[in-house]
C-alpha positions in Angstrom: 111.3 120.1 100.1 108.6 117.5 100.5 107.1 116.1 97.2 103.5 115.2 96.5 102.9 113.0 93.5 99.4 113.7 92.2 97.1 114.2 89.3 95.5 117.6 88.9 91.9 116.2 88.8 92.5 113.4 91.4 90.1 114.2 94.2 92.2 112.4 96.9 95.3 114.4 95.8 93.2 117.6 95.9 92.0 116.9 99.5 95.6 116.3 100.6 96.8 119.5 98.8 94.2 121.5 100.8 95.2 119.8 104.0 98.9 120.5 103.5 98.2 124.2 102.7 95.9 124.6 105.7 98.6 123.3 108.0 101.3 125.3 106.3 103.5 122.5 104.9 104.9 123.5 101.5 105.4 120.8 98.9 106.5 120.5 95.3 104.0 118.8 93.0 104.8 116.0 90.6 102.2 115.1 88.0 101.4 111.4 87.5 98.8 110.0 85.0 97.1 107.3 87.1 96.0 105.2 84.2 99.6 104.6 82.9 100.8 102.5 85.9 104.5 103.4 85.2 107.0 101.0 86.7 108.8 103.9 88.4 105.5 105.0 90.1 104.6 101.4 91.0 108.0 101.2 92.7 107.0 104.2 94.8 103.5 102.9 95.5 102.8 99.3 94.5 99.1 99.9 94.8 99.4 102.3 91.8 97.2 104.9 93.6 97.5 108.6 94.2 98.5 110.7 96.1 102.0 109.8 97.4 103.8 112.1 99.8 107.6 111.8 100.0 108.9 113.6 103.1 112.4 115.2 103.2 113.5 112.8 105.9 112.9 109.8 103.7 109.4 108.7 104.8 107.0 107.9 102.0 103.2 108.0 102.7 100.9 106.4 100.2 97.2 107.3 99.9 95.0 110.0 101.3 94.2 108.0 104.4 97.8 107.5 105.5 98.7 111.0 104.6 95.7 112.6 106.4 96.4 110.6 109.6 100.0 111.6 109.5 99.1 115.3 109.0 96.5 115.2 111.7 99.2 114.0 114.2 101.6 116.5 113.0 99.2 119.4 113.3 98.6 118.4 117.0 102.3 118.6 117.6 102.6 122.0 116.0 99.4 123.5 117.4 101.3 125.4 120.1 103.3 127.1 117.3 100.1 128.7 115.9 99.1 126.0 113.5 95.4 125.2 112.9 93.4 122.7 114.8 93.9 119.0 113.9 92.3 117.6 110.7 90.4 115.2 113.0 89.3 116.9 116.3 86.9 116.8 119.1 85.5 113.9 121.1 86.0 110.3 119.9 82.4 110.4 118.6 83.1 113.6 116.6 86.3 112.2 115.2 84.4 109.0 114.2 81.9 111.1 112.3 84.6 113.0 110.5 86.2 109.7 109.4 82.8 108.3 108.4 82.3 111.2 106.0 85.9 111.0 104.7 85.1 107.4 103.9 81.8 108.4 102.3 83.4 110.9 99.9 86.7 109.1 99.2 84.8 105.8 98.9 81.1 106.0 98.0 81.2 109.3 96.1 84.3 108.2 94.3 82.9 104.9 93.2 79.5 106.2 92.2 80.5 109.6 90.6 84.0 111.0 90.5 86.0 108.0 89.2 83.5 107.2 86.5 83.1 110.8 85.5 86.9 111.2 85.1 87.1 108.0 83.0 84.4 109.3 80.7 85.3 112.9 80.4 89.1 113.2 81.2 90.9 109.9 80.9 89.2 109.0 77.7 90.3 112.3 76.3 93.9 112.2 77.4 94.7 108.5 76.7 96.1 109.0 73.2 96.2 105.3 72.3 92.8 104.5 73.7 90.9 107.8 73.4 87.2 107.5 73.2 84.1 109.6 73.3 82.1 109.7 76.5 79.4 107.1 76.9 76.1 109.0 77.0 74.3 106.2 79.0 77.1 106.2 81.6 77.0 110.0 81.9 73.2 109.9 82.5 73.7 107.5 85.4 76.6 109.5 86.8 74.6 112.7 86.7 71.7 111.1 88.6 74.3 110.0 91.2 75.7 113.5 91.4 72.3 114.8 92.4 72.0 112.1 95.1 75.3 113.1 96.6 74.9 116.8 96.4 71.5 116.4 98.1 73.4 114.7 101.0 76.0 117.5 101.1 73.2 120.1 101.1 71.6 118.3 104.1 74.9 118.2 106.0 75.6 121.9 105.2 72.1 123.0 106.2 72.2 121.1 109.6 75.8 121.9 110.6 78.4 124.7 110.5 80.7 122.4 108.6 79.9 119.0 107.0 81.0 117.0 110.1 80.2 119.4 112.9 81.1 122.8 114.3 84.6 123.1 112.8 86.2 122.4 109.5 87.8 119.0 109.2 89.4 116.7 106.7 85.8 115.6 105.9 85.2 119.0 104.3 88.5 118.8 102.4 87.6 115.3 101.1 84.2 116.5 99.9 85.7 119.6 98.3 88.4 117.5 96.6 85.6 115.6 94.8 83.2 118.4 94.1 86.0 120.6 92.8 86.8 117.9 90.2 83.1 117.6 89.3 82.7 121.3 89.2 85.8 121.7 86.9 83.7 119.7 84.4 80.6 121.8 85.0 78.6 118.9 86.3 77.4 120.3 89.7 73.9 121.8 89.6 74.7 124.3 92.4 71.6 126.5 92.1 69.4 123.6 93.1 71.3 123.1 96.4 71.8 126.5 98.2 73.3 125.1 101.4 75.8 123.0 99.6 76.6 126.0 97.3 77.2 128.3 100.3 79.4 125.7 102.0 81.5 125.2 98.8 81.8 129.0 98.4 83.4 129.1 101.8 85.8 126.4 100.8 86.7 128.0 97.5 87.4 131.3 99.4 90.0 129.8 101.6 93.7 130.6 100.7 94.4 126.9 100.7 92.1 126.4 97.7 93.8 128.9 95.4 96.2 126.5 93.8 93.3 124.1 93.0 91.3 126.9 91.3 94.4 127.7 89.2 94.7 124.1 87.9 94.1 123.5 84.2 94.0 120.3 82.2 95.5 120.2 78.7 92.7 120.3 76.1 90.0 120.4 78.8 88.9 123.9 79.8 87.2 124.4 83.2 83.6 125.4 83.5 83.1 129.2 83.4 82.3 129.4 87.1 85.1 127.0 88.3 87.4 129.7 89.6 84.6 132.3 90.4 84.2 132.9 94.1 80.8 134.5 93.5 79.4 131.6 91.4 
């Protein structure tokens, strides 16, 4: 079986897990702590970044960008067999918008929110040799950035059927990968953003999302509404 090396609260890994499930490609999951930079993992991906997808035929794909593009092409090939539409679909302009939003979530949102939040509230807790309490000043800045980004998601969800247009795409999966990590830690003020909340409720309700909602981090309990479909 294919193997996905990932971290349970890695947003890029989560977006790929949803994509794999939506297309119907089963994988086994291998956990990797991204801050450890183990030589064995660096041999697999010299960039030291997650996720990494090892295919049964021997091909290894490193990073959410390469994996999503591969899966998009594969879903086109299998569409006649009843598989879902491609992860990137529509006209060239529509596909460009989908990729723009993927870059927004996996780039800008990650830099300004998710990565720093994980460092403060997850990595600092799990790194036994370098464990540290969260920096309250950093958390204040992160929480301000969360509101900025959820405001944007709320705008997109209000104006469109899905974040990038009329159909779900990898842009929705990328956004949900990040917001599910932030939501695990109880940091998303959903009630202030009804359109974003309704969009995320649809994502949470998809069968492909079930394994994400079952994830648990050792010593870090999820927020009470994390797995609640009627949050």
